[in-house]
C-alpha positions as CSV (number, residue, x, y, z in Angstrom):
1,M,11.7,87.5,117.4
2,P,11.6,88.0,113.6
3,I,14.7,87.8,111.5
4,D,17.1,90.7,111.8
5,P,16.4,93.1,108.9
6,Q,20.1,93.2,108.1
7,L,20.0,89.5,107.3
8,L,17.1,89.7,104.8
9,P,19.1,90.8,101.7
10,I,21.8,88.2,102.4
11,I,19.1,85.4,102.6
12,E,17.6,86.7,99.4
13,L,21.0,86.6,97.7
14,L,21.4,83.0,98.8
15,G,18.0,82.1,97.6
16,G,16.8,81.0,101.0
17,T,18.3,77.6,101.9
18,L,21.6,76.4,100.6
19,P,21.1,74.8,97.1
20,V,22.4,71.3,97.9
21,V,19.5,68.9,97.7
22,G,19.6,66.8,94.6
23,K,23.2,67.7,93.8
24,D,26.5,66.0,94.3
25,A,29.2,67.4,96.5
26,A,31.4,68.6,93.6
27,E,28.5,70.7,92.3
28,V,27.8,72.2,95.6
29,R,31.5,73.0,96.3
30,A,31.7,74.7,92.9
31,M,28.6,76.9,93.6
32,L,29.7,77.8,97.1
33,S,33.4,78.2,96.8
34,G,35.3,81.3,98.0
35,G,34.9,83.5,101.0
36,A,35.2,87.1,102.1
37,P,38.5,88.9,101.6
38,R,41.0,88.7,104.4
39,R,42.0,91.7,106.5
40,D,45.7,92.1,107.1
41,D,45.8,94.8,109.8
42,G,46.7,93.4,113.2
43,L,48.5,90.4,111.7
44,R,52.2,89.7,111.9
45,S,52.1,86.8,109.5
46,V,49.9,84.3,107.6
47,E,51.6,81.1,106.5
48,D,50.4,77.9,104.8
49,I,51.8,74.8,106.5
50,T,51.1,71.1,106.7
51,V,50.3,69.2,109.9
52,A,49.7,65.7,111.0
53,G,51.3,63.9,108.1
54,G,50.3,66.2,105.3
55,L,47.0,68.0,106.1
56,P,47.0,71.5,104.7
57,A,46.6,74.2,107.4
58,R,47.1,78.0,107.7
59,I,48.6,79.7,110.7
60,Y,47.7,83.3,111.6
61,R,49.8,85.3,114.0
62,A,48.8,88.5,115.6
63,E,51.1,91.5,116.0
64,G,52.6,91.9,119.4
65,T,51.8,88.5,120.9
66,P,54.8,87.3,122.9
67,S,56.2,83.8,122.3
68,P,55.2,81.1,123.2
69,E,51.8,82.1,121.8
70,P,48.4,80.9,122.9
71,V,46.8,79.0,120.1
72,L,43.4,78.2,118.8
73,V,43.1,75.1,116.5
74,F,40.2,76.0,114.3
75,F,37.9,73.7,112.2
76,H,35.8,75.2,109.5
77,G,32.1,74.7,109.0
78,G,30.4,73.4,105.9
79,G,28.5,70.3,106.9
80,W,31.7,68.2,106.7
81,V,31.2,68.4,102.9
82,I,32.1,72.0,101.8
83,G,34.4,74.8,103.0
84,G,38.1,74.8,103.8
85,I,40.8,77.1,105.0
86,D,40.0,79.6,102.1
87,S,36.3,79.8,103.0
88,H,37.2,80.7,106.6
89,D,40.3,82.8,105.8
90,A,38.7,86.1,106.8
91,T,37.1,84.7,109.9
92,C,40.4,83.2,111.2
93,A,42.4,86.3,110.3
94,S,40.0,88.5,112.3
95,I,39.9,86.2,115.3
96,A,43.7,86.2,115.5
97,A,44.1,89.9,114.9
98,D,41.5,91.0,117.4
99,S,42.2,88.4,120.2
100,G,46.0,88.2,120.0
101,V,45.7,84.4,119.9
102,T,47.5,82.5,117.1
103,V,44.9,80.6,115.0
104,I,45.8,77.4,113.1
105,S,43.0,76.6,110.6
106,I,42.8,72.9,109.6
107,D,41.8,71.6,106.1
108,Y,40.4,68.3,107.2
109,R,39.2,65.7,104.7
110,L,35.7,66.2,103.4
111,A,32.7,63.8,102.8
112,P,31.4,62.0,100.9
113,E,34.8,61.0,99.5
114,H,36.0,60.7,103.1
115,K,33.1,59.8,105.3
116,F,32.9,59.7,109.1
117,P,35.2,59.3,111.0
118,A,37.8,60.8,108.6
119,A,37.1,64.4,109.7
120,V,37.2,63.4,113.4
121,D,40.5,61.6,112.9
122,D,42.0,64.6,111.0
123,A,40.8,67.1,113.6
124,F,42.1,65.1,116.6
125,G,45.3,64.2,114.8
126,A,46.0,67.8,113.9
127,T,45.4,68.9,117.5
128,V,47.8,66.3,118.8
129,W,50.3,67.3,116.2
130,V,50.1,71.0,117.2
131,A,50.7,70.1,120.8
132,E,53.6,67.8,120.0
133,H,55.2,70.4,117.7
134,A,54.5,73.4,119.9
135,A,58.1,74.4,120.3
136,E,58.9,74.6,116.6
137,L,55.6,76.4,116.0
138,G,56.3,78.9,118.8
139,V,53.0,78.2,120.5
140,D,52.2,77.2,124.1
141,P,50.8,73.7,124.5
142,Q,49.4,74.7,127.9
143,R,47.3,77.4,126.3
144,L,45.8,75.4,123.4
145,A,42.1,75.9,122.5
146,V,39.9,74.2,119.9
147,G,37.1,75.8,118.1
148,G,34.9,76.0,115.0
149,D,31.6,76.8,113.5
150,S,28.7,74.4,112.7
151,A,30.4,71.2,111.6
152,G,33.6,72.6,112.9
153,G,32.0,73.2,116.2
154,N,31.0,69.6,116.2
155,L,34.6,68.6,115.5
156,A,36.0,70.9,118.2
157,A,33.6,69.4,120.8
158,V,34.5,65.8,119.8
159,V,38.3,66.7,120.0
160,A,37.8,68.0,123.5
161,L,36.1,64.7,124.5
162,L,38.7,62.6,122.8
163,A,41.6,64.5,124.4
164,R,40.0,63.9,127.8
165,D,39.5,60.2,127.2
166,D,42.8,59.5,125.5
167,G,45.0,61.3,128.0
168,G,45.7,64.5,126.1
169,P,46.6,66.8,124.7
170,A,45.5,69.3,127.4
171,I,42.8,71.5,126.0
172,A,42.4,74.9,127.7
173,Y,39.2,76.1,126.1
174,Q,36.6,75.3,123.5
175,L,34.8,77.8,121.2
176,L,31.6,76.3,119.7
177,V,29.8,78.5,117.2
178,Y,26.3,77.2,116.4
179,P,27.7,73.6,116.7
180,A,26.0,70.5,115.3
181,T,25.9,68.2,118.3
182,D,23.1,65.6,117.5
183,H,22.6,63.9,114.2
184,T,19.3,62.3,115.4
185,Q,17.6,65.6,114.4
186,T,14.9,65.2,117.1
187,H,15.1,68.7,118.7
188,P,12.1,71.1,118.2
189,S,14.2,73.8,116.5
190,I,15.0,71.4,113.6
191,K,11.4,71.5,112.3
192,E,10.5,74.9,113.6
193,N,13.5,76.8,112.2
194,G,14.1,74.3,109.4
195,A,10.8,75.4,107.8
196,L,11.8,79.1,107.7
197,G,14.0,78.9,104.6
198,Y,17.0,80.6,106.3
199,V,20.2,78.9,105.0
200,L,19.4,75.5,106.5
201,G,16.2,73.6,105.9
202,V,15.3,70.1,107.1
203,D,16.2,68.6,103.7
204,T,19.5,70.5,103.7
205,L,20.4,69.0,107.0
206,E,19.5,65.5,105.8
207,W,21.6,66.0,102.7
208,F,24.7,66.9,104.7
209,R,24.1,64.0,107.2
210,E,23.8,61.5,104.3
211,Q,27.1,62.8,102.8
212,Y,28.9,62.5,106.1
213,L,27.4,59.5,107.7
214,G,25.8,57.6,104.9
215,G,22.5,55.8,105.2
216,A,23.5,53.2,107.7
217,G,22.3,55.0,110.8
218,G,24.6,55.4,113.8
219,F,23.4,58.9,114.2
220,D,23.8,58.8,118.0
221,E,27.4,57.6,117.9
222,W,29.1,60.2,120.2
223,R,32.0,60.9,117.9
224,A,29.4,62.0,115.3
225,S,26.9,63.4,117.8
226,P,28.8,64.6,120.9
227,L,25.5,65.3,122.7
228,H,25.4,61.5,123.2
229,A,28.7,61.3,125.0
230,H,28.6,59.2,128.1
231,R,29.9,61.9,130.4
232,F,30.7,65.7,130.2
233,D,32.8,66.3,133.3
234,D,36.5,67.2,133.2
235,L,36.2,69.1,129.9
236,P,37.6,72.5,129.1
237,P,35.6,75.7,129.7
238,A,33.4,76.5,126.8
239,F,31.8,79.4,125.0
240,V,28.8,78.2,123.0
241,I,27.0,80.5,120.6
242,T,23.7,79.7,119.0
243,A,21.3,81.6,116.7
244,E,17.6,82.1,117.5
245,L,16.4,81.1,114.0
246,D,18.8,78.2,113.5
247,P,17.6,74.6,113.2
248,L,20.7,73.6,115.2
249,R,19.8,76.0,118.1
250,D,18.4,73.5,120.5
251,E,21.1,70.9,120.2
252,G,23.8,73.6,120.7
253,E,22.0,74.8,123.8
254,A,21.5,71.3,125.1
255,Y,25.2,70.7,124.8
256,A,25.9,73.8,126.8
257,E,23.5,72.7,129.5
258,R,25.2,69.2,129.6
259,L,28.5,70.9,130.1
260,R,27.1,73.2,132.9
261,A,25.4,70.3,134.6
262,A,28.7,68.4,134.7
263,G,30.4,71.4,136.4
264,V,32.2,72.7,133.3
265,P,32.4,76.6,133.2
266,T,30.3,77.4,130.2
267,R,29.0,80.6,128.7
268,L,26.0,80.3,126.4
269,E,25.0,83.2,124.1
270,R,21.9,83.0,121.8
271,A,22.1,85.6,119.0
272,P,18.6,87.1,118.6
273,G,17.0,87.3,115.2
274,M,19.9,85.4,113.7
275,C,20.1,82.4,111.4
276,H,22.7,79.7,110.9
277,G,25.9,81.1,109.4
278,F,25.4,84.7,110.6
279,Y,28.9,85.0,112.0
280,A,30.3,85.2,108.5
281,F,28.0,88.0,107.4
282,P,28.9,91.7,107.5
283,I,26.2,92.7,110.0
284,D,26.0,94.3,113.4
285,E,25.2,91.2,115.3
286,S,28.1,89.2,113.8
287,R,30.4,92.1,114.8
288,R,29.0,92.0,118.4
289,I,29.5,88.3,118.6
290,H,33.0,88.6,117.2
291,D,33.9,91.1,120.0
292,E,32.5,88.6,122.5
293,I,34.5,85.7,121.0
294,T,37.8,87.6,121.0
295,T,37.2,88.9,124.5
296,E,36.6,85.4,125.8
297,L,39.7,84.1,124.1
298,R,41.8,86.8,125.6
299,K,40.4,86.1,129.1
300,A,40.9,82.3,128.7
301,L,44.3,82.2,127.0
302,L,46.3,85.4,127.5
303,P,48.0,86.1,130.8
């Protein structure tokens, strides 16, 4: 299927692929800073807090959600190099308002200043902290989900694996939006869709990988590439979203199939005619997927 015509002006505005190759991280962050304005309807409160020994975070509470509140610990995308709680402010606010689930967005440390596994350590540490401080936060540790988009989807998947292997915390659900699951970059969609010039190109992916992992290899280390985990059983139910024209499509779908094969209840949704990052864009398909995400969160976490 060709690219959705609603995406074309956005791709043109971006200039095709993200302008990262040949630049350092600070330049890229300066160029790509900011995000969409946040909606406030449906929200009871938005508060900046610190978690896990000083990590910045932002907590979004929906109107009318009884305490203790179900909670989604959210990790932003941006290739482990860019993005933050501000870039995903509108996304997290909308998820909270429309699902009734409290969202805690985590500002984990970024590469290349903090290479792998710093982001993993922060993501898991923040999730443990939320579970341990559930009473003071007013959230329910038995209804705790993890989620994120792209690099954040990668972190959410790894946190679920770590929680299983380290004896907790109990994760009730995982939301993986076009997740990066395999740094080996051997899947057909890497080359096929990476040549299209829609947000992510092959060179773009290699630039992000170099910033995060460095040039020493280890691309199949499971905490970096959760598709290479030794086992996939006993993990929380998952909603995995991929985009038809995304270089990361095949690895996201492969991860969903590994979960299914291990007996994990998993819903996989491929967005037709969409490219990487579409969920943040003001188009019909992103609104449809948003409705699906909030519906699934309500079903999984609300009584």
